[in-house]
DSSP file (Angstrom, degrees, kcal/mol; ACC not computed):
  #  RESIDUE AA STRUCTURE BP1 BP2  ACC     N-H-->O    O-->H-N    N-H-->O    O-->H-N    TCO  KAPPA ALPHA  PHI   PSI    X-CA   Y-CA   Z-CA
    1    1 A M     >        0   0    0      0, 0.0     4,-2.2     0, 0.0     5,-0.2   0.000 360.0 360.0 360.0 -21.9  112.2  194.6  -82.2
    2    2 A R  H  >  +     0   0    0      1,-0.2     4,-2.9     2,-0.2     5,-0.2   0.925 360.0  54.8 -64.1 -41.6  112.1  195.9  -78.8
    3    3 A S  H  > S+     0   0    0      1,-0.2     4,-2.2     2,-0.2    -1,-0.2   0.882 108.5  47.5 -62.9 -33.7  108.4  195.3  -78.6
    4    4 A S  H  > S+     0   0    0      2,-0.2     4,-2.6     1,-0.2    -1,-0.2   0.880 111.2  53.4 -71.1 -36.2  108.8  191.6  -79.4
    5    5 A S  H  X S+     0   0    0     -4,-2.2     4,-2.4     2,-0.2    -2,-0.2   0.902 108.8  47.0 -61.4 -42.4  111.6  191.4  -77.0
    6    6 A K  H  X S+     0   0    0     -4,-2.9     4,-3.0     1,-0.2     5,-0.3   0.910 112.0  51.8 -73.2 -35.2  109.5  192.8  -74.2
    7    7 A S  H  X S+     0   0    0     -4,-2.2     4,-1.8    -5,-0.2    -2,-0.2   0.891 109.0  49.7 -59.4 -38.4  106.7  190.4  -75.2
    8    8 A V  H  X S+     0   0    0     -4,-2.6     4,-2.9     2,-0.2    -2,-0.2   0.956 113.3  46.4 -61.7 -54.2  109.0  187.5  -75.1
    9    9 A K  H  X S+     0   0    0     -4,-2.4     4,-3.1     1,-0.2     5,-0.3   0.950 114.5  48.4 -56.0 -52.3  110.2  188.6  -71.5
   10   10 A S  H  X S+     0   0    0     -4,-3.0     4,-2.3     1,-0.2    -1,-0.2   0.841 110.1  50.7 -63.4 -29.8  106.6  189.2  -70.4
   11   11 A D  H  X S+     0   0    0     -4,-1.8     4,-3.1    -5,-0.3     5,-0.2   0.918 112.6  47.7 -73.7 -41.1  105.5  185.8  -71.7
   12   12 A R  H  X S+     0   0    0     -4,-2.9     4,-2.7     2,-0.2     5,-0.2   0.944 114.2  45.9 -60.4 -46.0  108.4  184.2  -69.8
   13   13 A Y  H  X S+     0   0    0     -4,-3.1     4,-2.9     2,-0.2     5,-0.3   0.922 115.0  47.8 -64.7 -46.3  107.5  186.1  -66.7
   14   14 A F  H  X S+     0   0    0     -4,-2.3     4,-2.9    -5,-0.3     5,-0.2   0.935 112.0  49.7 -61.2 -45.7  103.8  185.2  -67.1
   15   15 A S  H  X S+     0   0    0     -4,-3.1     4,-2.7     2,-0.2    -2,-0.2   0.919 113.5  44.6 -63.2 -42.9  104.6  181.5  -67.7
   16   16 A R  H  X S+     0   0    0     -4,-2.7     4,-2.4    -5,-0.2     5,-0.3   0.940 116.2  46.9 -72.0 -36.7  106.8  181.2  -64.6
   17   17 A F  H  X S+     0   0    0     -4,-2.9     4,-2.2    -5,-0.2    -2,-0.2   0.932 114.4  48.9 -61.8 -39.9  104.3  183.2  -62.4
   18   18 A F  H  X S+     0   0    0     -4,-2.9     4,-3.0    -5,-0.3    -2,-0.2   0.944 113.2  46.0 -69.6 -46.0  101.5  181.0  -63.9
   19   19 A L  H  X S+     0   0    0     -4,-2.7     4,-2.3    -5,-0.2    -1,-0.2   0.897 113.1  49.1 -62.7 -38.7  103.4  177.8  -63.1
   20   20 A K  H  X S+     0   0    0     -4,-2.4     4,-2.2     2,-0.2    -1,-0.2   0.844 110.3  52.3 -66.6 -32.0  104.4  178.9  -59.6
   21   21 A R  H  X S+     0   0    0     -4,-2.2     4,-3.1    -5,-0.3     5,-0.2   0.974 111.0  46.3 -68.3 -46.7  100.8  179.7  -59.0
   22   22 A H  H  X S+     0   0    0     -4,-3.0     4,-3.1     1,-0.2     5,-0.2   0.899 110.2  52.9 -57.1 -41.0   99.7  176.3  -60.2
   23   23 A K  H  X S+     0   0    0     -4,-2.3     4,-2.8     2,-0.2    -1,-0.2   0.927 111.6  47.3 -61.2 -42.9  102.4  174.6  -58.0
   24   24 A A  H  X S+     0   0    0     -4,-2.2     4,-2.4     1,-0.2    -2,-0.2   0.947 114.4  46.8 -68.4 -44.3  101.0  176.6  -54.9
   25   25 A Q  H  X S+     0   0    0     -4,-3.1     4,-2.9     1,-0.2     5,-0.2   0.924 112.4  48.9 -64.4 -39.0   97.5  175.6  -55.8
   26   26 A F  H  X S+     0   0    0     -4,-3.1     4,-3.4    -5,-0.2     5,-0.2   0.936 112.4  50.6 -57.0 -46.9   98.5  172.0  -56.3
   27   27 A F  H  X S+     0   0    0     -4,-2.8     4,-2.1    -5,-0.2    -2,-0.2   0.934 112.8  44.4 -61.1 -48.6  100.3  172.2  -53.0
   28   28 A I  H  X S+     0   0    0     -4,-2.4     4,-2.3     2,-0.2    -1,-0.2   0.880 113.6  49.1 -54.9 -50.5   97.4  173.6  -51.2
   29   29 A L  H  X S+     0   0    0     -4,-2.9     4,-2.9     2,-0.2    -1,-0.2   0.878 111.4  50.3 -60.6 -42.8   94.9  171.2  -52.7
   30   30 A S  H  X S+     0   0    0     -4,-3.4     4,-2.1    -5,-0.2    -2,-0.2   0.903 111.0  48.4 -66.8 -39.7   97.2  168.2  -51.9
   31   31 A A  H  X S+     0   0    0     -4,-2.1     4,-2.1    -5,-0.2    -2,-0.2   0.896 111.9  48.9 -75.3 -34.9   97.6  169.2  -48.3
   32   32 A F  H  X S+     0   0    0     -4,-2.3     4,-3.1     2,-0.2     5,-0.3   0.979 112.3  50.1 -55.0 -55.2   93.7  169.7  -48.0
   33   33 A A  H  X S+     0   0    0     -4,-2.9     4,-2.5     1,-0.2    -2,-0.2   0.871 111.9  47.0 -57.6 -39.7   93.2  166.3  -49.6
   34   34 A I  H  X S+     0   0    0     -4,-2.1     4,-2.3     2,-0.2    -1,-0.2   0.896 113.1  47.7 -69.5 -39.6   95.6  164.6  -47.1
   35   35 A V  H  X S+     0   0    0     -4,-2.1     4,-2.5     2,-0.2    -2,-0.2   0.912 112.9  50.1 -64.0 -43.1   94.1  166.3  -44.1
   36   36 A A  H  X S+     0   0    0     -4,-3.1     4,-2.1     2,-0.2    -2,-0.2   0.908 109.9  49.7 -55.4 -48.0   90.7  165.3  -45.3
   37   37 A M  H  X S+     0   0    0     -4,-2.5     4,-2.4    -5,-0.3     5,-0.2   0.939 111.4  49.5 -61.4 -47.6   91.8  161.7  -45.8
   38   38 A F  H  X S+     0   0    0     -4,-2.3     4,-2.6     1,-0.2    -2,-0.2   0.894 110.7  51.7 -53.5 -45.4   93.3  161.6  -42.2
   39   39 A Y  H  X S+     0   0    0     -4,-2.5     4,-1.5     1,-0.2    -1,-0.2   0.885 109.9  44.0 -60.7 -44.1   90.2  163.0  -40.8
   40   40 A L  H  X S+     0   0    0     -4,-2.1     4,-1.2     2,-0.2    -1,-0.2   0.837 113.0  54.7 -80.5 -24.6   87.8  160.5  -42.4
   41   41 A I  H  X S+     0   0    0     -4,-2.4     4,-2.3     1,-0.2     5,-0.2   0.945 109.6  47.7 -66.5 -46.3   90.2  157.6  -41.5
   42   42 A S  H  X S+     0   0    0     -4,-2.6     4,-1.7     1,-0.2    -2,-0.2   0.798 109.6  50.7 -60.0 -30.6   90.2  158.7  -37.9
   43   43 A G  H  < S+     0   0    0     -4,-1.5    -1,-0.2    -5,-0.2    -2,-0.2   0.834 111.2  50.2 -70.3 -30.6   86.5  159.0  -37.8
   44   44 A W  H  < S+     0   0    0     -4,-1.2    -2,-0.2    -3,-0.2     4,-0.2   0.841 119.9  36.3 -80.3 -34.9   86.3  155.5  -39.2
   45   45 A I  H >< S+     0   0    0     -4,-2.3     3,-1.2     1,-0.2     4,-0.4   0.754  96.8  80.3 -91.8 -22.4   88.7  154.1  -36.6
   46   46 A E  G >X S+     0   0    0     -4,-1.7     3,-1.7     1,-0.3     4,-1.1   0.829  82.9  61.0 -59.4 -43.6   87.8  156.1  -33.5
   47   47 A P  G 34 S+     0   0    0      0, 0.0    -1,-0.3     0, 0.0    -2,-0.1   0.793 102.9  53.0 -62.8 -20.5   84.7  154.0  -32.4
   48   48 A F  G <4 S+     0   0    0     -3,-1.2    -2,-0.2    -4,-0.2    -3,-0.1   0.622 108.9  50.9 -85.2 -13.7   86.8  150.9  -32.0
   49   49 A T  T <4 S+     0   0    0     -3,-1.7     2,-0.4    -4,-0.4    -1,-0.2   0.622  88.5  91.1 -95.7 -17.5   89.3  152.8  -29.7
   50   50 A I  S  < S-     0   0    0     -4,-1.1     2,-0.5     1,-0.0     0, 0.0  -0.662  73.3-137.1 -85.7 129.3   86.8  154.3  -27.2
   51   51 A I        -     0   0    0     -2,-0.4     2,-0.7     2,-0.0    -2,-0.1  -0.728  15.5-135.5 -90.3 134.6   86.1  152.1  -24.2
   52   52 A D        +     0   0    0     -2,-0.5     4,-0.1     1,-0.1     3,-0.1  -0.805  31.6 168.1 -90.1 111.2   82.4  152.0  -23.4
   53   53 A T     >  +     0   0    0     -2,-0.7     4,-1.3     1,-0.1    -1,-0.1   0.194  51.6  97.6-104.7  13.5   81.9  152.5  -19.6
   54   54 A S  H  > S+     0   0    0      1,-0.2     4,-1.8     2,-0.2     5,-0.2   0.887  76.7  58.7 -75.1 -32.7   78.2  153.1  -19.7
   55   55 A Q  H  > S+     0   0    0      1,-0.2     4,-1.5     2,-0.2    -1,-0.2   0.896 103.2  53.7 -59.2 -35.5   77.4  149.4  -18.9
   56   56 A V  H  4 S+     0   0    0      1,-0.2    -1,-0.2     2,-0.2    -2,-0.2   0.891 108.0  49.2 -59.6 -43.5   79.3  149.8  -15.6
   57   57 A A  H  < S+     0   0    0     -4,-1.3    -1,-0.2     1,-0.2    -2,-0.2   0.810 109.3  52.9 -71.6 -27.1   77.3  152.8  -14.6
   58   58 A L  H  < S+     0   0    0     -4,-1.8     2,-1.4     1,-0.2    -1,-0.2   0.818  99.3  65.2 -73.3 -33.8   74.1  151.0  -15.4
   59   59 A M     <  +     0   0    0     -4,-1.5     3,-0.3    -5,-0.2     4,-0.2  -0.701  61.5 153.5 -92.6  85.4   75.0  148.0  -13.2
   60   60 A D     >  +     0   0    0     -2,-1.4     4,-2.3     1,-0.2     5,-0.2   0.194  36.1 105.6 -98.6  16.5   75.0  149.9   -9.8
   61   61 A E  H  > S+     0   0    0      1,-0.2     4,-3.0     2,-0.2     5,-0.2   0.928  80.5  49.4 -69.4 -38.9   74.2  146.9   -7.6
   62   62 A I  H  > S+     0   0    0     -3,-0.3     4,-3.0     1,-0.2     5,-0.2   0.937 111.3  48.7 -65.1 -39.1   77.8  146.7   -6.3
   63   63 A F  H  > S+     0   0    0     -4,-0.2     4,-2.0     2,-0.2    -1,-0.2   0.898 113.8  45.6 -64.7 -41.3   77.9  150.3   -5.4
   64   64 A I  H  X S+     0   0    0     -4,-2.3     4,-2.4     2,-0.2    -2,-0.2   0.932 114.1  50.2 -63.3 -46.6   74.6  150.2   -3.6
   65   65 A F  H  X S+     0   0    0     -4,-3.0     4,-1.9     2,-0.2     3,-0.2   0.946 114.5  42.7 -59.3 -54.1   75.7  147.0   -1.8
   66   66 A N  H  X S+     0   0    0     -4,-3.0     4,-2.3     1,-0.2    -1,-0.2   0.830 112.4  53.7 -62.9 -37.3   79.0  148.5   -0.7
   67   67 A N  H  X S+     0   0    0     -4,-2.0     4,-2.5    -5,-0.2    -1,-0.2   0.880 108.5  49.2 -64.4 -41.7   77.4  151.7    0.2
   68   68 A I  H  X S+     0   0    0     -4,-2.4     4,-2.0    -3,-0.2    -2,-0.2   0.903 110.8  52.2 -62.1 -44.5   74.8  149.9    2.5
   69   69 A K  H  X S+     0   0    0     -4,-1.9     4,-1.4     2,-0.2    -2,-0.2   0.898 112.2  44.1 -62.0 -43.0   77.6  148.0    4.1
   70   70 A E  H  X S+     0   0    0     -4,-2.3     4,-1.9     1,-0.2    -2,-0.2   0.926 114.6  47.3 -71.7 -41.4   79.6  151.1    5.0
   71   71 A K  H  X S+     0   0    0     -4,-2.5     4,-2.7     1,-0.2    -1,-0.2   0.858 106.3  58.7 -74.4 -25.3   76.8  153.1    6.2
   72   72 A T  H  X S+     0   0    0     -4,-2.0     4,-2.1     1,-0.2    -1,-0.2   0.937 109.1  45.0 -64.8 -40.2   75.5  150.2    8.4
   73   73 A A  H  X S+     0   0    0     -4,-1.4     4,-2.8     1,-0.2    -1,-0.2   0.858 112.6  52.1 -68.2 -32.7   78.9  150.2   10.2
   74   74 A A  H  X S+     0   0    0     -4,-1.9     4,-1.7     2,-0.2    -1,-0.2   0.880 106.9  51.5 -72.1 -34.4   78.7  153.9   10.4
   75   75 A V  H  < S+     0   0    0     -4,-2.7     4,-0.3     2,-0.2    -2,-0.2   0.932 113.9  46.5 -64.5 -43.6   75.1  153.8   11.9
   76   76 A V  H >< S+     0   0    0     -4,-2.1     3,-1.1     1,-0.2    -2,-0.2   0.937 114.9  44.4 -63.0 -48.4   76.5  151.3   14.6
   77   77 A N  H 3< S+     0   0    0     -4,-2.8    -1,-0.2     1,-0.2    -2,-0.2   0.801 112.1  54.4 -72.7 -22.9   79.6  153.4   15.4
   78   78 A G  T 3< S+     0   0    0     -4,-1.7    -1,-0.2    -5,-0.2     2,-0.2   0.466  82.4 111.6 -88.6   1.0   77.5  156.6   15.5
   79   79 A S    <   -     0   0    0     -3,-1.1     6,-0.1    -4,-0.3     3,-0.1  -0.514  59.4-151.0 -76.1 139.2   75.2  155.3   18.0
   80   80 A K  S    S+     0   0    0     -2,-0.2     2,-0.3     1,-0.1    -1,-0.1   0.797  74.4  15.5 -82.4 -27.4   75.3  157.0   21.6
   81   81 A S  S  > S-     0   0    0      1,-0.1     4,-1.0    68,-0.0    -1,-0.1  -0.915  77.9-106.4-140.1 169.7   74.2  154.0   23.5
   82   82 A C  H >> S+     0   0    0     -2,-0.3     4,-0.8     1,-0.2     3,-0.6   0.909 121.5  48.1 -62.4 -41.0   73.7  150.4   23.3
   83   83 A D  H 3> S+     0   0    0      1,-0.2     4,-1.2     2,-0.2    -1,-0.2   0.843 104.4  59.9 -64.1 -34.2   70.0  150.9   23.2
   84   84 A D  H 3> S+     0   0    0      1,-0.2     4,-2.6     2,-0.2     5,-0.3   0.761  94.1  67.9 -65.3 -27.9   70.3  153.5   20.5
   85   85 A I  H <X S+     0   0    0     -4,-1.0     4,-3.2    -3,-0.6     5,-0.2   0.959 100.0  46.5 -65.2 -47.8   72.0  150.9   18.2
   86   86 A I  H  X S+     0   0    0     -4,-0.8     4,-2.7    -3,-0.2    -1,-0.2   0.916 115.0  46.1 -56.5 -47.5   68.8  148.8   17.8
   87   87 A Y  H  X S+     0   0    0     -4,-1.2     4,-2.2     2,-0.2    -1,-0.2   0.948 115.9  46.1 -63.3 -46.9   66.6  151.9   17.0
   88   88 A N  H  X S+     0   0    0     -4,-2.6     4,-3.1     1,-0.2    -2,-0.2   0.921 112.5  50.4 -63.5 -43.3   69.2  153.3   14.6
   89   89 A L  H  X S+     0   0    0     -4,-3.2     4,-2.7    -5,-0.3    -1,-0.2   0.911 110.0  50.0 -55.6 -48.5   69.6  150.0   12.8
   90   90 A Q  H  X S+     0   0    0     -4,-2.7     4,-2.1    -5,-0.2    -2,-0.2   0.924 112.4  47.9 -61.6 -44.1   65.8  149.5   12.5
   91   91 A E  H  X S+     0   0    0     -4,-2.2     4,-1.6     1,-0.2    -2,-0.2   0.936 114.0  46.6 -56.7 -51.0   65.5  153.0   11.0
   92   92 A Y  H  X S+     0   0    0     -4,-3.1     4,-2.9     1,-0.2    -2,-0.2   0.878 109.1  54.8 -57.1 -40.5   68.3  152.4    8.6
   93   93 A K  H  X S+     0   0    0     -4,-2.7     4,-2.2     1,-0.2     5,-0.2   0.887 108.3  48.0 -59.6 -44.6   67.0  148.9    7.6
   94   94 A S  H  X S+     0   0    0     -4,-2.1     4,-1.5     2,-0.2    -1,-0.2   0.853 114.0  47.4 -69.1 -33.6   63.7  150.3    6.6
   95   95 A F  H  X S+     0   0    0     -4,-1.6     4,-1.7     2,-0.2    -2,-0.2   0.925 113.8  48.4 -73.4 -44.9   65.4  153.2    4.5
   96   96 A A  H  X S+     0   0    0     -4,-2.9     4,-2.2     1,-0.2    -2,-0.2   0.882 111.6  47.6 -73.7 -37.9   67.7  150.9    2.9
   97   97 A E  H  X S+     0   0    0     -4,-2.2     4,-1.8     1,-0.2    -1,-0.2   0.855 113.0  47.7 -64.9 -37.8   65.1  148.3    1.9
   98   98 A S  H  X S+     0   0    0     -4,-1.5     4,-1.1    -5,-0.2    -2,-0.2   0.776 111.8  50.5 -77.5 -23.1   62.8  150.9    0.5
   99   99 A Y  H  X S+     0   0    0     -4,-1.7     4,-1.5     2,-0.2    -2,-0.2   0.922 112.6  47.5 -74.4 -43.5   65.8  152.5   -1.5
  100  100 A A  H  X>S+     0   0    0     -4,-2.2     5,-2.8     1,-0.2     4,-0.6   0.904 112.2  51.2 -70.3 -35.5   66.8  149.0   -3.0
  101  101 A Y  H ><5S+     0   0    0     -4,-1.8     3,-0.5     1,-0.2    -1,-0.2   0.847 105.7  52.4 -73.0 -29.7   63.1  148.4   -3.8
  102  102 A S  H 3<5S+     0   0    0     -4,-1.1    -1,-0.2     1,-0.2    -2,-0.2   0.843 110.8  50.3 -68.9 -30.9   62.8  151.7   -5.6
  103  103 A K  H 3<5S-     0   0    0     -4,-1.5    -1,-0.2    -3,-0.1    -2,-0.2   0.588 124.9-103.4 -79.3 -12.8   65.9  150.6   -7.7
  104  104 A G  T <<5S+     0   0    0     -4,-0.6     2,-0.3    -3,-0.5    -3,-0.2   0.680  81.7 122.5  96.1  17.2   64.4  147.3   -8.5
  105  105 A Y      < -     0   0    0     -5,-2.8     2,-0.5    -6,-0.2    -1,-0.3  -0.738  58.3-131.9-110.9 156.9   66.4  145.2   -6.1
  106  106 A N  E     -A  134   0A   0     28,-2.3    28,-3.5    -2,-0.3     2,-0.5  -0.982  24.7-166.2-109.5 118.6   65.5  143.0   -3.2
  107  107 A L  E     -A  133   0A   0     -2,-0.5     2,-0.6    26,-0.2    26,-0.2  -0.924  10.5-167.4-105.8 121.8   67.4  143.7    0.1
  108  108 A N  E     +A  132   0A   0     24,-2.8    24,-2.4    -2,-0.5     2,-0.5  -0.968  16.0 177.4-109.9 117.6   67.4  141.3    2.9
  109  109 A F  E     +A  131   0A   0     -2,-0.6     2,-0.4    22,-0.2    22,-0.2  -0.971   6.5 159.1-125.1 119.9   68.8  143.1    5.9
  110  110 A S  E     -A  130   0A   0     20,-2.9    20,-2.9    -2,-0.5     2,-0.3  -0.956  11.4-177.0-135.3 158.9   69.1  141.5    9.3
  111  111 A Y  E     -A  129   0A   0     -2,-0.4     2,-0.4    18,-0.2    18,-0.2  -0.995  18.1-152.8-153.6 156.6   71.1  142.0   12.4
  112  112 A I  E     -A  128   0A   0     16,-2.0    16,-3.1    -2,-0.3     2,-0.4  -0.967  20.4-161.7-135.9 113.1   71.7  140.5   15.8
  113  113 A A  E     -A  127   0A   0     -2,-0.4    14,-0.2    14,-0.3     3,-0.1  -0.789  27.2-105.7 -99.4 137.2   72.8  142.9   18.4
  114  114 A T        -     0   0    0     12,-2.0    11,-0.0    -2,-0.4    -1,-0.0  -0.458  50.0-104.5 -53.6 122.7   74.6  141.9   21.8
  115  115 A P        -     0   0    0      0, 0.0     2,-0.7     0, 0.0    -1,-0.1  -0.267  29.6-118.5 -50.9 132.1   72.0  142.4   24.4
  116  116 A C        +     0   0    0    -34,-0.1     2,-0.5    -3,-0.1    -3,-0.0  -0.656  41.6 172.7 -80.3 121.0   72.5  145.4   26.4
  117  117 A A        -     0   0    0     -2,-0.7     5,-0.4     1,-0.1     3,-0.2  -0.979  29.6-167.0-133.6 127.3   73.0  144.3   30.0
  118  118 A S  S    S+     0   0    0     -2,-0.5    -1,-0.1     1,-0.2    -2,-0.0   0.725  88.9  68.2 -82.5 -19.7   74.1  146.6   32.9
  119  119 A D  S    S+     0   0    0      2,-0.1     2,-0.3     3,-0.0    -1,-0.2   0.818  93.3  63.9 -66.3 -29.2   74.8  143.4   35.0
  120  120 A Y  S    S-     0   0    0     -3,-0.2     2,-1.4     2,-0.1    -3,-0.1  -0.629  79.8-132.6 -96.5 152.3   77.6  142.4   33.0
  121  121 A D        +     0   0    0     -2,-0.3    -3,-0.1     2,-0.0    -2,-0.1  -0.544  44.5 157.2-100.7  76.3   80.9  144.2   32.6
  122  122 A I        -     0   0    0     -2,-1.4     3,-0.1    -5,-0.4    -5,-0.1  -0.850  23.4-170.5-103.1 115.6   81.1  143.9   28.8
  123  123 A P  S    S+     0   0    0      0, 0.0     2,-0.4     0, 0.0    -1,-0.2   0.846  73.5  33.1 -74.2 -30.6   83.4  146.7   27.4
  124  124 A V        -     0   0    0     26,-0.0     2,-0.3    23,-0.0    26,-0.0  -0.985  69.0-155.3-134.3 133.9   82.5  146.1   23.7
  125  125 A Y  E     - B   0 148A   0     23,-3.4    23,-3.8    -2,-0.4     2,-0.3  -0.781  12.7-145.7-102.4 143.5   79.3  145.0   22.2
  126  126 A F  E     - B   0 147A   0     -2,-0.3   -12,-2.0    21,-0.2     2,-0.5  -0.865   7.1-162.8-105.0 141.5   79.1  143.3   18.8
  127  127 A T  E     -AB 113 146A   0     19,-2.0    19,-1.5    -2,-0.3     2,-0.6  -0.973  11.0-148.3-122.6 120.1   76.4  143.5   16.2
  128  128 A Q  E     -AB 112 145A   0    -16,-3.1   -16,-2.0    -2,-0.5     2,-0.4  -0.740  15.0-163.0 -90.2 123.9   76.2  140.9   13.5
  129  129 A I  E     -AB 111 144A   0     15,-3.5    15,-2.0    -2,-0.6     2,-0.5  -0.872   9.4-169.8-111.6 135.1   74.9  142.2   10.2
  130  130 A N  E     +AB 110 143A   0    -20,-2.9   -20,-2.9    -2,-0.4     2,-0.4  -0.991  11.2 177.5-117.9 120.0   73.6  140.0    7.3
  131  131 A I  E     +AB 109 142A   0     11,-2.8    11,-2.7    -2,-0.5     2,-0.4  -0.992   7.2 177.5-123.8 132.2   73.0  141.8    4.0
  132  132 A T  E     -AB 108 141A   0    -24,-2.4   -24,-2.8    -2,-0.4     2,-0.6  -0.968   6.8-169.0-133.4 118.8   71.8  140.1    0.9
  133  133 A L  E     -AB 107 140A   0      7,-2.5     7,-2.7    -2,-0.4     2,-0.4  -0.935   7.2-169.1-109.0 115.1   71.1  142.2   -2.4
  134  134 A Q  E     +AB 106 139A   0    -28,-3.5   -28,-2.3    -2,-0.6     5,-0.2  -0.889  13.4 161.1-110.0 137.5   69.4  140.4   -5.1
  135  135 A S  E >   - B   0 138A   0      3,-3.0     3,-0.8    -2,-0.4   -30,-0.1  -0.838  55.4 -96.1-139.5 173.9   69.0  141.8   -8.6
  136  136 A P  T 3  S+     0   0    0      0, 0.0     3,-0.1     0, 0.0   -31,-0.0   0.747 123.9  53.4 -68.4 -17.7   68.2  140.2  -12.0
  137  137 A R  T 3  S-     0   0    0      1,-0.3     2,-0.3     0, 0.0    -3,-0.0   0.693 124.6 -60.0 -84.3 -20.6   72.0  140.0  -12.7
  138  138 A G  E <   -B  135   0A   0     -3,-0.8    -3,-3.0     2,-0.0     2,-0.4  -0.977  52.8 -79.8 160.2-175.5   73.0  138.2   -9.5
  139  139 A T  E     -B  134   0A   0     -2,-0.3     2,-0.4    -5,-0.2    -5,-0.2  -0.970  26.3-158.7-128.0 133.7   73.0  138.1   -5.7
  140  140 A L  E     -B  133   0A   0     -7,-2.7    -7,-2.5    -2,-0.4     2,-0.3  -0.897  16.8-177.7-105.9 136.6   75.4  139.9   -3.4
  141  141 A N  E     +B  132   0A   0     -2,-0.4     2,-0.3    -9,-0.2    -9,-0.2  -1.000   9.8 168.9-141.6 142.1   75.8  138.7    0.1
  142  142 A S  E     -B  131   0A   0    -11,-2.7   -11,-2.8    -2,-0.3     2,-0.4  -0.989  11.5-173.8-151.1 146.3   77.8  139.7    3.1
  143  143 A Q  E     +B  130   0A   0     -2,-0.3     2,-0.3   -13,-0.2   -13,-0.2  -0.996  26.5 151.9-137.2 127.6   77.9  138.8    6.8
  144  144 A F  E     -B  129   0A   0    -15,-2.0   -15,-3.5    -2,-0.4     2,-0.3  -0.977  37.9-117.4-154.5 160.5   80.1  140.8    9.1
  145  145 A L  E     -B  128   0A   0     -2,-0.3   -17,-0.2   -17,-0.2   -19,-0.0  -0.857  16.9-163.8-105.3 143.8   80.6  142.1   12.8
  146  146 A V  E     -B  127   0A   0    -19,-1.5   -19,-2.0    -2,-0.3     2,-0.3  -0.996  14.0-145.3-125.4 122.2   80.6  145.7   13.9
  147  147 A P  E     -B  126   0A   0      0, 0.0   -21,-0.2     0, 0.0     3,-0.2  -0.667  16.3-125.4 -87.1 144.1   82.0  146.4   17.3
  148  148 A W  E    S+B  125   0A   0    -23,-3.8   -23,-3.4    -2,-0.3     2,-0.1  -0.999  90.7  24.0-132.8 135.2   80.6  149.2   19.6
  149  149 A P              0   0    0      0, 0.0    -1,-0.3     0, 0.0   -72,-0.1   0.594 360.0 360.0 -76.4 141.0   82.1  151.5   20.8
  150  150 A S              0   0    0     -3,-0.2    -2,-0.1   -73,-0.2   -73,-0.1   0.470 360.0 360.0 -84.0 360.0   84.8  151.3   18.3
């Protein structure tokens, strides 16, 4: 009889161990299924939550236009003499127009500088700048005065 009692105890132990093992496997399988489901749902939803900024980077007209405006003022302010302003602006105009052309834009750059006159006692000279940048998407235009010396 002892042998049957041992076999009953071992059967109980085996069935408990077997059930616990299946519970653990079910838990691991369930956890894996839930994680996989969340991963698939997040991959399905993600494209709608990402903001696409590539179109802004492709439309660089405003950046080029503002850079040309800023550097034009820097060219005037960096000039050492009144006569130097005209030469520097002419050099910068040819550079800016060729750069805009290489990007596929049409740049109209014109300026009117106050004449340099030693007969007059003018402490500040003004340069009027007109910039127009045309692209297939639109036209940007600006007219401003730059004082020299600033």
